[in-house]
N, C-alpha and C positions, 0 to 999 in steps of 0.2 A: 601729710605724707612726708616722711623723712627722706633725705638724700645724703650721700656720702660727702661730708664736709671736708674730709681729707682730700678726696678727689677734686673738690672745688678749689681747694688751695693749690693743688698741683697745677690745675688749669690756669689759675690766676698767675702763677709763676711763668708759665709758657706765654701767656698773653701780656705780661708786664711790659709797659712802655708803648702799647698800642692805644692811641688816644681815642679811636672810634669804637672801642669796646665798652659795653656796659652790661651789668648783670640785671636779670629780670626773673622773678618767680614765674614759672610756667610748667604745665604738665605735672604739677605736684612736686616739682623739683626746682632746679635753677637752670636758666639758659644764659648763655653769653652771646650778646648781640653785636654784630659787626655792621656799623653804619645803619643800625635799625633792623637788620636781617638776622634771624636766628642762625647761629653758626654751629655751636656745640652746646651741650647741656648735660645734665645729670638727672636720671630718673632712678631712684633707689640707689644702687651702686653701679649702674650701667652708664657708660658714656653714650649720649645721644648725639650722633654725628650727621650733619647735613652735608652730603657729598654731591648732590645734584643727580638728576635723572640719567644723564649720560654716563656717569661714573658709578652708578648704583650696582650694576652686576659685578664690576671689578671689586668694589668695596665688599660685597657679600662673599666674595671668594677669599677674603682675608681671614686669618684665624680669629675666632671669637666674635665675628660679625654675624648679625642676623637681621631680618627685616624688622623695621619698626612698625608695629601693628597694634594700635590702640583698639581698633575694632577687629575682632577675630576675622581672619580670612580676607582682610582688606589692608595689606601693607601700604605704608606711605612711600611711594617710589621716590627715591632721592634721599631717604633718611634710613639710617641703620642704628641699631644698638650694638655696642661693643662691650663684651664682657670684661670684668675686672682683670682676669688673668691675661687678657690680650693687651692690656695697657699697664702692665705691672712695672715696667721700667720707664724712666723719663724719656728715653729715645722712642719707645713705642707710643707713648701718649703724645709727644711732640709731633710725631709723624701723622697721627690722626688729626690733631688740631690744625696742622699746616695743610693737610688735605682739605679740610673744611674751609679754612681761610682762602685757599686757592679758588674754591667754588664761590664763596660769598663775595669775593673781590670782583666777580663778574656781574654782580647784581646791582641795580641802581639803589642808591642810598634812600632810606625811608626817613621822613620827618625827623 
């Protein structure tokens, strides 16, 4: 399954200099791991954003956000997809990535 390589490069720029970030193929796309925890990723051309259960409703209220639902009618609470038009500018993308980093920074590091 292909994913948007241009978006991946834009995310790499936002995450540049953060030593705890690594890339991993996941969900047919790519994920960026923060201390071993999935933070953001790309599925096709959508941003996959891990915002956490407490911030999920607020994230869904943002333009271009929708529930992440690999299994129809069973959304993954705490995860959203963000459409390309909602992350068209560097400021929009950075805002989403920083929102996700804020959440993953609260999680214990994994191996």
